[in-house]
N, C-alpha and C positions, 0 to 999 in steps of 0.2 A: 498438282496436288502436293508433290514433294517440296516444291519451292515455297508454298504457303506454310508448311510445317517449319521449314528452316527460318522463314521470316518471323513466325510466332516465337520460336525459340530465341532468336536474336533479340526480339522486342522484350521478352521476359528477362534476358540477361541485362539489357540496357536498363530496364525498370529496376532490377535488383541493384545495379551499380548506382543509379540515381538515389535510391533509398539509402544504400550503404553510406554514400557521401553526403547525405542529408540535403540533396537537391530535390525537394519534393514540395508539392502543394499540400498544406495541412488537411484539406478536405478530400484528399485523394481516396479513391475506392480501395479498401483493404481486403476485399473478398478473396483476392488471389495472393496475399502475402502470408506465407506459412507461419502458423502459430500466433498471429496477431489479429485481434478483433477490435473494431472501432465501437466505442460506446459513447454516443454523443460527441463530446470534444476531447475524449481521452482514448488511449489505446492500451488494451490489456493483452498480456502474453499468457497463453494457455496451451497446454499440450496434453493429449490423451495418452496415458501410459497404463497398459493392462486394463483398458476399459474405464479408467477413472480419470477425470479431468483434474489436472494440476495447474494452479494459478501461480504465475511468477511476477506479478505486479502490474500496476497501472501507471501509465506515463502520460504526460501532458502533450507530447509531440510524437509523431510517428517515427521521427529520426531517433529519439531516445529509446523507443520501444525496439526498433530494429537493432540498435547498438547493444542493448541488454540481451536481446534474443541471440545475437551472434556470440556474445560472451558465454551465454548458457550453453549454446551448441558446442563451443570449444571445450567447455568443462563437462561434457556429457550430461547436461541439464542439472548439474549440482550447483546450488547457490554458494558462491564463495565470498561475495561481498556483503557488507551490511545492507539492509534494505534502504531504499531511498526515502526521503521525506514523503513523497507521493504514495509510496507503498505503505507507509506507516500512518498515513492520515486516518484519524479516528481510532487507531490501534496503539495500545501502550503495552509495554512489557510488565507483567505482574511480578512484584517482589518475591513471591513464593513460587514462581514458575508459571509458565503459560502466558497468554495474552488476553487483553480485555478490549472491548469496543465501547467507546463513549462518544457522544456527540452533543454539542451545545444546541439546544432548541429553545428559542425565545429567552435566551439568557440563562437557561438552566441546563446543567450537565445531566444527560440521560445515559443510563448504563444499559448496554445491549448484550451483556454476557461475557463469560470467560471461556477461553479455548485453549486446548493443550498445545497446539502448534500454531506458528505464524501462518502457515498455509490454510489451516481451518479458519482462522480469524479473517484472513484476506478473502477467502471464499464467501464467508458470511457477510463481510462488509460489502462485497460486490452485489450480493443479494439485496441488501438494504438500499444500496444506491439505485439499483435497477427498479426496485419497488417504491422508490421515493420515501424511504424510511417510514413506511406505513405500519410496519409491525410495531406493536406497543413495546416500549422499553421495559426492561425488567424492573420491578418495584424495588428490590434490594439493591442499593448502590454499593459498589465495591469499596470496602473500607480503605484500601490502599491505592485508590485511583491517583494518578500522577506521581506516584512514589516508585522509585526504582532502586533496588539494592545494588550497590556497587562495592564489592568487597565486604567489609564489615560495617559499612555506613549506608545511609539512606539518602537519596537525592530526590528533590522535587523537580519535575520537568513537565513542560506542557508545550504542545505544538501551537504556535501562533503564526498565522499567515504562511503556513508551509515550512516554518523553521522551528526547531526545538529551542525553547527558551528555558534556562535553568534558574531555579529559585532558591538554591542553597543545598548544602549537604549537612546531615544531622547524624549524631551518634546512635540514636535509637529510633525505632519505628514510631514510638509514642510521640517523640519530639517532632518528627516529620509530619505525622498526621495533624498535630495541633497547629503547626505552621501552615499546612495546606488548607485546613479548615478556615483559618484566618484569611488566607489569600482568596479563597472562594467568596467569603463574605464581603471582601473589599474589591471584588471583581478583578482580582489578580494585580492589584496595585501594591507595591512593596511598602 
């Protein structure tokens, strides 16, 4: 019986090393990998702290998720790096603070609300993904969608194919909104 426990511990260590060095099969069972849950073809890092689930992002590969989880553990679960494009998919920083969720459905941008923290927005985004975006989008569209305040200027940016694309920087919010509206009408062609 003791030998069986030693073998199981050794196998767990080997499995952890394989994952750490990204020597894994993408469809590998993640039920025994601490803080990582598989959602279809993505991997989400989550940890319960004081009875509350905290989300630390979703990644395309298990290797990326393990790497990020290890960074978080080294930093006592404090986010030190900027969120990855995968973490920010459908989420934009609001110029007046907070974060908004938007998604293109049948060529139209749908607005799914504003949240005070990135963690809240990520949690809500995960809910929408799990439910197939069945919750109706909010009718009021954010007037500052795709606009981010950088210093005293306003920048238009949009995520395209997982990468952030920039559409110019403007002196006033009014100028940025006018240009953004024009870009939306032309399907983001400059």
